[in-house]
C-alpha positions as CSV (number, residue, x, y, z in Angstrom):
1,M,-26.0,-0.5,-28.3
2,R,-25.1,3.2,-28.0
3,M,-24.4,4.0,-24.2
4,I,-22.3,6.5,-22.0
5,A,-20.1,4.7,-19.6
6,D,-18.3,5.9,-16.3
7,L,-16.1,3.1,-15.1
8,H,-13.8,4.8,-12.2
9,I,-16.0,5.5,-9.3
10,H,-15.9,5.1,-5.7
11,S,-18.4,3.9,-2.9
12,R,-18.7,5.3,0.7
13,Y,-16.1,2.8,1.8
14,S,-13.5,5.0,0.1
15,M,-11.8,7.5,2.2
16,A,-13.1,11.3,1.9
17,T,-16.4,9.9,0.0
18,S,-19.8,10.6,0.4
19,K,-22.0,8.7,3.0
20,E,-24.6,8.5,0.1
21,G,-22.2,6.3,-2.1
22,N,-24.6,3.2,-2.2
23,P,-26.1,1.2,-5.1
24,E,-29.3,2.8,-4.5
25,N,-28.2,6.4,-5.0
26,L,-25.4,5.4,-8.0
27,D,-28.6,4.2,-9.7
28,L,-30.3,7.0,-9.1
29,W,-27.6,9.4,-10.5
30,A,-26.8,7.5,-13.4
31,R,-30.5,7.9,-14.5
32,K,-30.2,11.3,-13.8
33,K,-27.2,12.0,-15.9
34,G,-27.9,9.5,-18.5
35,I,-25.3,6.9,-17.7
36,S,-25.9,3.6,-19.0
37,L,-22.9,1.8,-17.4
38,I,-21.4,2.6,-14.2
39,G,-18.4,0.8,-12.2
40,T,-19.0,-0.5,-9.0
41,G,-15.9,0.9,-7.5
42,D,-14.1,-0.6,-4.5
43,F,-14.9,-4.3,-5.4
44,T,-11.7,-5.2,-2.9
45,H,-13.7,-4.0,0.0
46,P,-15.5,-6.9,1.9
47,A,-18.5,-4.9,3.2
48,W,-19.3,-3.2,-0.2
49,R,-19.1,-6.6,-1.9
50,R,-21.6,-8.0,0.4
51,E,-23.8,-5.0,-0.2
52,L,-23.4,-5.2,-4.0
53,L,-24.5,-8.9,-3.7
54,E,-27.3,-8.2,-1.8
55,K,-28.8,-5.3,-3.8
56,L,-27.7,-6.3,-7.4
57,I,-29.0,-8.8,-9.7
58,P,-27.3,-10.3,-13.0
59,A,-28.3,-8.8,-16.1
60,E,-26.3,-9.3,-19.2
61,D,-23.2,-11.5,-19.3
62,G,-21.0,-10.1,-16.6
63,L,-23.0,-7.0,-15.9
64,Y,-25.8,-6.1,-13.4
65,C,-28.7,-4.1,-12.2
66,L,-30.1,-3.0,-8.9
67,K,-33.0,-5.2,-7.8
68,E,-36.2,-3.6,-8.0
69,E,-37.2,-3.5,-4.4
70,Y,-34.1,-1.3,-4.0
71,V,-34.9,1.4,-6.9
72,L,-35.5,4.5,-5.1
73,P,-38.9,6.4,-5.8
74,E,-37.3,9.3,-7.3
75,A,-35.3,6.9,-9.9
76,R,-38.5,5.9,-11.4
77,K,-39.5,9.3,-12.8
78,Y,-36.8,9.2,-15.4
79,P,-37.6,6.8,-18.5
80,G,-35.3,4.2,-20.0
81,E,-34.0,0.9,-18.9
82,A,-32.0,0.6,-15.7
83,P,-28.6,1.6,-15.6
84,R,-26.0,-1.3,-15.7
85,F,-23.2,-2.1,-13.3
86,V,-19.7,-3.5,-14.0
87,V,-17.5,-4.7,-11.2
88,T,-14.3,-2.3,-10.7
89,G,-12.0,-1.1,-8.1
90,E,-8.9,0.9,-7.7
91,I,-5.7,0.1,-6.1
92,S,-3.2,2.3,-4.7
93,S,0.5,1.0,-5.2
94,V,3.1,2.3,-3.2
95,Y,6.5,0.9,-3.6
96,K,10.1,1.3,-4.6
97,K,11.6,0.5,-8.3
98,Y,14.9,1.2,-9.6
99,G,15.9,2.9,-6.7
100,K,12.7,5.5,-6.4
101,S,9.5,5.5,-4.5
102,R,6.8,5.1,-6.9
103,R,2.8,5.7,-6.5
104,V,0.6,4.6,-9.0
105,H,-3.3,4.1,-8.9
106,N,-4.7,1.4,-11.3
107,V,-8.4,0.7,-12.1
108,L,-9.2,-3.0,-12.5
109,I,-12.3,-3.9,-14.4
110,L,-13.5,-7.8,-13.7
111,P,-16.0,-10.2,-15.4
112,G,-18.1,-10.6,-12.3
113,M,-18.3,-10.8,-8.3
114,E,-16.7,-14.2,-8.5
115,A,-13.6,-12.8,-9.9
116,A,-13.8,-10.1,-7.4
117,E,-14.0,-12.6,-4.6
118,Q,-11.1,-14.6,-6.0
119,L,-8.7,-11.8,-6.5
120,S,-9.5,-9.9,-3.3
121,D,-8.7,-12.9,-1.3
122,R,-5.2,-13.1,-3.1
123,L,-5.1,-9.2,-2.5
124,E,-5.9,-9.6,1.3
125,K,-2.6,-11.7,1.6
126,I,-0.5,-8.7,0.5
127,G,-2.0,-5.9,2.7
128,N,-5.0,-4.6,4.3
129,I,-8.0,-4.2,2.0
130,R,-10.6,-3.8,4.7
131,S,-9.9,-0.2,5.8
132,D,-10.1,1.5,2.7
133,G,-12.4,0.9,-0.6
134,R,-9.3,2.0,-2.6
135,P,-6.5,-0.3,-0.6
136,I,-3.1,1.1,-0.5
137,L,-0.6,-1.9,-1.2
138,G,3.0,-2.5,-1.4
139,L,2.6,-4.1,-4.4
140,D,4.5,-3.1,-7.9
141,S,2.1,-2.1,-10.6
142,R,3.8,-5.1,-12.8
143,D,3.2,-7.6,-10.2
144,L,-0.7,-6.4,-9.5
145,L,-1.1,-6.9,-13.2
146,E,0.3,-10.4,-13.3
147,L,-1.7,-11.2,-10.3
148,M,-5.0,-10.2,-11.8
149,L,-4.1,-12.0,-14.9
150,D,-3.2,-15.2,-12.9
151,T,-6.5,-14.9,-11.1
152,C,-8.6,-13.8,-14.0
153,P,-7.4,-13.8,-17.4
154,E,-10.4,-11.9,-18.7
155,G,-10.0,-8.9,-16.3
156,M,-8.6,-5.7,-17.7
157,L,-6.2,-3.0,-15.7
158,V,-6.3,0.5,-16.7
159,P,-3.6,3.2,-15.1
160,A,-5.5,5.7,-13.6
161,H,-5.3,9.5,-14.3
162,I,-2.0,8.8,-15.8
163,W,-0.6,12.5,-15.2
164,T,-1.8,13.4,-11.7
165,P,1.2,14.4,-9.8
166,H,0.9,12.3,-6.6
167,Y,-0.4,8.9,-7.7
168,S,0.1,8.0,-11.3
169,V,2.3,6.5,-13.9
170,F,3.5,9.7,-15.4
171,G,3.1,12.0,-12.4
172,A,5.7,14.5,-11.3
173,F,6.0,12.5,-8.0
174,T,6.2,9.1,-9.8
175,R,8.1,10.0,-12.9
176,F,8.0,6.7,-14.9
177,Q,9.2,8.0,-18.3
178,S,7.3,5.2,-20.4
179,M,4.7,2.5,-19.7
180,E,7.4,-0.1,-20.3
181,E,9.5,1.3,-17.3
182,C,6.5,1.1,-15.0
183,F,5.0,-2.7,-16.2
184,G,8.1,-4.2,-17.7
185,D,7.4,-7.5,-19.8
186,L,3.6,-7.2,-19.1
187,T,3.2,-3.9,-20.7
188,P,1.7,-5.5,-23.7
189,Y,-1.3,-6.6,-21.7
190,V,-2.2,-3.0,-20.9
191,H,-4.1,-1.7,-23.4
192,A,-5.8,1.6,-22.2
193,V,-4.8,4.4,-20.1
194,E,-7.1,7.0,-18.2
195,T,-6.4,10.4,-19.4
196,G,-7.7,12.2,-15.9
197,L,-9.7,15.5,-15.3
198,S,-6.5,17.4,-16.1
199,S,-5.8,16.4,-19.3
200,D,-7.7,15.8,-22.5
201,P,-7.1,13.5,-25.7
202,A,-5.6,16.5,-27.5
203,M,-3.1,17.0,-24.8
204,N,-2.1,13.0,-25.0
205,W,-1.9,13.1,-28.7
206,Q,1.5,15.0,-28.1
207,L,3.2,11.6,-27.4
208,S,3.5,9.1,-30.0
209,A,4.2,6.7,-27.3
210,L,0.5,6.6,-26.4
211,D,-0.7,5.9,-30.0
212,S,-1.2,2.2,-29.2
213,Y,-3.5,2.8,-26.0
214,Q,-7.1,3.5,-25.9
215,L,-7.6,6.8,-24.3
216,I,-10.6,6.4,-21.7
217,S,-12.0,8.8,-19.4
218,N,-14.0,8.4,-16.0
219,S,-15.2,10.6,-13.0
220,D,-13.3,9.2,-10.2
221,A,-16.3,10.3,-8.5
222,H,-16.4,10.5,-4.6
223,S,-20.2,10.9,-4.6
224,P,-22.8,10.1,-6.8
225,G,-23.7,13.7,-7.8
226,K,-20.2,13.7,-9.4
227,L,-20.8,11.0,-11.8
228,G,-20.2,11.7,-15.5
229,R,-17.7,14.3,-14.9
230,E,-15.7,12.7,-17.5
231,A,-17.1,9.4,-19.3
232,N,-16.9,7.1,-22.4
233,L,-19.2,6.9,-25.4
234,L,-19.7,3.4,-26.4
235,D,-21.4,1.5,-29.2
236,I,-21.0,-2.1,-28.1
237,D,-23.1,-5.3,-27.2
238,R,-24.3,-4.7,-23.7
239,S,-22.1,-7.3,-22.0
240,Y,-18.7,-7.6,-20.4
241,D,-17.4,-8.9,-23.4
242,G,-18.5,-6.0,-25.4
243,L,-16.9,-3.6,-23.0
244,Y,-13.9,-5.7,-23.1
245,Q,-13.6,-5.3,-26.9
246,A,-14.2,-1.3,-26.5
247,I,-11.3,-0.9,-23.8
248,Q,-8.7,-3.5,-25.0
249,K,-9.3,-2.9,-28.8
250,G,-11.3,-0.1,-29.3
251,Q,-14.1,-1.7,-31.2
252,G,-16.9,0.4,-30.4
253,L,-15.1,3.1,-28.2
254,N,-16.6,6.2,-30.1
255,G,-15.0,9.0,-27.9
256,T,-15.1,10.6,-24.5
257,L,-16.8,13.5,-22.5
258,E,-14.3,15.6,-21.0
259,F,-13.8,18.2,-18.3
260,F,-12.3,21.3,-19.6
261,P,-8.6,20.2,-18.6
262,E,-8.0,23.8,-16.9
263,E,-10.6,22.8,-14.5
264,G,-8.7,19.8,-13.3
265,K,-6.9,20.5,-9.7
266,Y,-3.6,19.8,-11.1
267,H,-3.6,21.2,-14.6
268,Y,-0.9,24.0,-14.0
269,D,2.1,24.0,-11.7
270,G,1.7,25.6,-8.4
271,H,1.5,26.0,-4.6
272,R,-1.8,26.3,-3.0
273,K,-0.8,27.3,0.3
274,C,0.9,30.4,-1.0
275,G,-1.8,30.9,-3.9
276,I,0.7,30.6,-6.5
277,C,-0.5,29.2,-10.1
278,L,2.0,29.1,-12.7
279,S,2.6,28.0,-16.5
280,P,5.3,25.4,-17.1
281,E,7.3,28.5,-18.7
282,E,6.7,30.6,-15.9
283,T,7.7,27.6,-13.4
284,A,11.0,27.4,-15.3
285,Q,11.7,31.1,-14.7
286,Y,11.5,30.1,-11.1
287,H,13.5,27.1,-11.5
288,G,10.7,25.2,-10.0
289,I,10.9,27.1,-6.5
290,C,7.7,28.9,-5.1
291,P,8.7,32.5,-5.1
292,V,6.6,33.1,-2.0
293,C,8.0,30.2,0.4
294,G,11.0,29.0,-1.6
295,K,9.8,25.5,-1.2
296,K,9.4,23.2,-4.6
297,L,6.5,23.7,-6.7
298,T,4.0,20.9,-7.5
299,I,4.8,20.3,-11.1
300,G,1.2,19.8,-12.9
301,V,-0.3,17.9,-15.8
302,E,0.6,20.4,-18.6
303,H,4.3,20.6,-17.6
304,R,4.6,16.8,-17.4
305,I,3.2,16.3,-21.0
306,Q,5.4,19.0,-22.3
307,E,8.3,17.1,-20.7
308,L,7.7,13.8,-22.3
309,A,6.0,15.0,-25.5
310,D,7.3,14.3,-29.1
311,R,4.9,16.3,-31.0
312,K,3.9,19.8,-31.1
313,R,0.5,20.7,-29.7
314,G,-2.2,20.3,-32.1
315,F,-1.2,17.1,-33.7
316,V,-4.1,14.7,-34.3
317,P,-3.0,11.0,-35.0
318,E,-4.9,9.0,-37.6
319,N,-6.6,6.8,-35.0
320,A,-8.0,9.7,-33.0
321,R,-11.3,9.5,-31.6
322,P,-13.5,12.7,-31.2
323,F,-14.3,14.4,-27.6
324,E,-16.5,16.9,-26.4
325,K,-15.7,19.0,-23.3
326,L,-18.4,19.9,-21.2
327,V,-19.2,21.5,-17.8
328,P,-21.5,20.1,-15.0
329,L,-25.0,21.3,-15.5
330,P,-25.2,22.4,-11.6
331,E,-22.0,24.2,-12.3
332,I,-23.9,26.3,-15.1
333,I,-26.8,26.6,-13.2
334,S,-24.5,28.2,-10.1
335,Q,-23.0,30.5,-12.2
336,V,-26.4,31.8,-14.0
337,L,-28.0,32.2,-10.7
338,G,-25.6,33.6,-8.4
339,F,-25.6,30.8,-5.7
340,S,-23.4,27.9,-4.7
341,Q,-24.1,24.4,-6.6
342,T,-25.2,23.1,-3.0
343,S,-28.0,25.8,-2.7
344,K,-31.5,24.7,-2.8
345,K,-32.2,27.3,-5.6
346,V,-29.6,25.5,-7.8
347,G,-30.9,22.0,-6.8
348,A,-34.6,23.1,-7.7
349,K,-33.7,24.6,-11.0
350,Y,-31.5,21.1,-11.9
351,Q,-34.7,19.1,-11.0
352,E,-36.9,21.4,-12.9
353,L,-34.7,20.9,-16.2
354,L,-34.4,17.4,-15.7
355,E,-38.1,16.5,-15.2
356,K,-39.0,18.8,-18.3
357,Q,-35.9,18.3,-20.7
358,G,-34.4,14.9,-20.0
359,S,-31.1,13.7,-18.6
360,E,-28.3,15.9,-17.9
361,F,-26.1,14.7,-20.8
362,S,-28.9,15.3,-23.0
363,I,-29.6,18.9,-21.8
364,L,-25.6,19.5,-22.1
365,R,-25.3,17.7,-25.5
366,Q,-28.4,17.5,-27.4
367,I,-31.6,19.1,-26.6
368,P,-32.4,22.2,-28.8
369,L,-31.4,25.4,-27.4
370,E,-34.9,27.0,-27.9
371,D,-36.3,24.2,-25.7
372,I,-33.9,25.0,-23.0
373,K,-34.7,28.6,-23.1
374,K,-38.2,27.8,-22.3
375,T,-37.3,25.8,-18.8
376,G,-34.0,27.7,-18.1
377,G,-34.2,31.1,-19.5
378,E,-32.1,33.0,-21.9
379,L,-28.9,33.5,-19.8
380,L,-28.6,29.4,-18.9
381,C,-29.4,28.6,-22.9
382,E,-26.7,31.3,-23.7
383,S,-24.2,29.4,-21.2
384,I,-24.9,26.2,-22.7
385,E,-24.4,27.2,-26.1
386,R,-21.0,28.7,-25.1
387,V,-20.0,25.4,-23.3
388,R,-21.1,23.6,-26.5
389,S,-19.0,25.8,-28.8
390,G,-16.2,26.0,-26.4
391,N,-16.3,29.8,-26.2
392,V,-15.5,29.9,-22.4
393,I,-12.8,31.4,-20.2
394,C,-10.8,29.0,-18.2
395,H,-8.7,29.9,-15.1
396,P,-6.4,26.8,-14.6
397,G,-6.4,24.6,-11.5
398,Y,-3.2,23.8,-9.6
399,D,-1.7,21.9,-6.6
400,G,-5.1,20.4,-5.7
401,E,-7.1,23.7,-6.3
402,Y,-9.9,23.1,-9.1
403,G,-9.8,25.6,-11.7
404,T,-12.8,27.4,-12.7
405,V,-14.6,28.2,-16.2
406,E,-16.7,31.3,-16.6
407,F,-19.3,31.7,-19.7
């Protein structure tokens, strides 16, 4: 079965997230976007687990869907089967290894709520899992993997947004130089990595060390409306085992849907407070020091990939999977109308397009441009055509500041 999957998201129980992050709204926005499989996020938080148990019902093996009584009236406007949920969560590991401070985020994917309960019980003995849906634990990433495998051998661990400067395996502040340095003897149990918003598969193909890993992409959404910023294209049996085969072995993983990586907020180097955005080459000229304030620059994703790459840009491995770069539809509408993405006019046009043309991903990827023109007008049609063809102008993000894409 072909589906679009977004496996790394957050509920309202995580820090700095929308209050609308509940199962009802996640179900609604998955339908709007055209997402068939969505991660629950935050399985370690006891209140969130209780809410999931109350509002979800088992569907296929290891998957869940929203109980009919919780489906929002607006959600019933969108045809097709209900989105499925799979149990997921992110752990923030902060620890010392080889004499250096390490901060790594890892996504865990589990075969059901029972496994989530068992693993959460063990994690609670290590640290506080009740104050934040993405708990911060003094637990080595290697030991987290061991704990998960001991509790639930069918579970999956995926290093999250592997290049992000502050909290990732290869990020500038953590600076592991290889997966083996991070996960040690358990490295063979890691089969996939999440490339993050600020990189795309082509950037990661520059490292031969990543050839054996499945490259997956997820939104890391902190609100339901941000679902699907990045996602995975799957053709699998609709079951946890089907997902397991795709993530761990690549069977049925057909590709990914990507941000333009320049739009990610850590693509280039820089210093946000000083308004300084620099390419890796420009950073080298300044010896990594901000030319305004004299402090160290935040080294971005492009720079770190260049540091570890052993191939030239443009290399394509034999097992490379295709990917598509997209821009969220509200962002396109915002530029066309000249109003902010949160304005009523942009929201109204977005809803009109969904109701007349189909899901957001269908509009961005598949609906004929002439049909889009009838509802959205010539300028919107032209903007979507430019996104599809990659004919856009990118201004890179840096040091926590999102980049922009112009059409």
